[in-house]
KETI-305488 format. One record per residue (C-alpha): x, y, z. Coordinates in steps of 0.1 Angstrom, whole numbers. Layout:
REM residues N
((X,Y,Z));
...
END
This chain:
REM residues 166
((83,10,138));
((92,24,172));
((127,16,184));
((131,6,220));
((165,-12,216));
((195,-4,196));
((195,-25,164));
((233,-24,164));
((243,-33,200));
((209,-44,215));
((211,-20,245));
((180,-1,256));
((176,33,241));
((172,66,259));
((154,97,247));
((175,125,233));
((164,159,221));
((169,165,184));
((159,201,175));
((126,202,156));
((122,164,159));
((118,165,197));
((127,134,217));
((142,107,196));
((153,72,207));
((191,73,211));
((219,48,218));
((247,65,238));
((270,35,232));
((268,37,194));
((261,75,194));
((232,70,170));
((196,82,169));
((168,59,156));
((139,77,142));
((105,60,142));
((97,47,107));
((64,35,91));
((63,4,69));
((59,15,33));
((31,-3,15));
((15,2,-20));
((-21,1,-30));
((-31,0,-66));
((-63,4,-86));
((-58,-17,-117));
((-81,-5,-144));
((-92,-26,-175));
((-115,-5,-197));
((-146,0,-175));
((-136,-25,-148));
((-113,-26,-118));
((-95,-55,-101));
((-109,-62,-66));
((-98,-88,-40));
((-116,-105,-13));
((-96,-108,19));
((-119,-117,48));
((-91,-112,74));
((-90,-75,63));
((-128,-68,59));
((-155,-94,64));
((-180,-78,41));
((-159,-57,17));
((-136,-61,-12));
((-102,-43,-14));
((-76,-32,-39));
((-44,-50,-44));
((-17,-41,-18));
((17,-51,-8));
((48,-40,11));
((77,-22,-6));
((108,-44,-3));
((144,-34,5));
((162,-20,-25));
((129,-14,-43));
((110,17,-53));
((73,21,-46));
((67,19,-84));
((87,-14,-87));
((67,-28,-58));
((34,-20,-77));
((46,-40,-108));
((60,-68,-87));
((29,-72,-64));
((4,-71,-93));
((24,-98,-111));
((28,-119,-79));
((-7,-117,-66));
((-27,-115,-99));
((-4,-128,-126));
((-12,-99,-149));
((9,-72,-166));
((2,-35,-161));
((15,-2,-175));
((12,36,-170));
((12,35,-132));
((3,69,-118));
((8,81,-82));
((-25,92,-65));
((-14,101,-30));
((-6,86,4));
((-23,78,37));
((-10,68,71));
((-26,38,88));
((-19,47,124));
((-29,14,142));
((-6,-6,118));
((22,20,114));
((19,18,76));
((25,45,50));
((1,35,22));
((14,49,-11));
((-15,47,-36));
((-15,43,-74));
((-36,35,-104));
((-24,15,-134));
((-37,2,-167));
((-42,-35,-174));
((-20,-47,-203));
((-24,-85,-206));
((-27,-118,-190));
((-53,-139,-173));
((-58,-136,-136));
((-38,-162,-117));
((-47,-156,-81));
((-19,-161,-56));
((-25,-185,-28));
((-23,-156,-3));
((-54,-141,-19));
((-89,-154,-10));
((-106,-142,-41));
((-100,-119,-70));
((-118,-106,-101));
((-128,-78,-123));
((-157,-56,-111));
((-175,-28,-130));
((-161,6,-120));
((-197,17,-114));
((-201,-10,-87));
((-167,-8,-71));
((-175,17,-43));
((-205,-3,-32));
((-184,-35,-30));
((-157,-17,-10));
((-177,2,16));
((-156,-9,46));
((-123,1,30));
((-118,38,36));
((-85,42,19));
((-94,20,-10));
((-126,39,-17));
((-106,71,-16));
((-82,56,-42));
((-111,45,-64));
((-127,80,-63));
((-93,95,-72));
((-89,70,-101));
((-124,78,-114));
((-116,115,-113));
((-84,110,-133));
((-102,88,-158));
((-129,115,-163));
((-102,142,-167));
((-84,122,-194));
((-116,116,-215));
END
């Protein structure tokens, strides 16, 4: 998010030099700097034996499936968001979440924090915000996700972790 107006008083911001940060939006009335901030979002590869949970969201990619994603809420850690989003969107329980890395999605100003997790229990109960959802063989996942650059990177990292742990 790029600040143009002060969220406290509503006045327009000016640019103020801030050492190694360079020019930063600044409110002279409230004497406060407002650093640009990305929206934190999680992406998780949920693994069930030799399968992975994939979603169909045509508004994201017309011809590709994606991993489960969601925004991190206020007063919530990224890990808590993983558990919450999987439960809300898929209705299943997971365990052993493991951080895989992060990516920045420039055009959407999103910091994508990526994880893998193990399926524990439950039947898929697709949320109304999801077009389609189901288990796909890990061996077919990359082919079904060819448009999703970050998602395919996550699946490759998850596959690498799985092979390391065997």
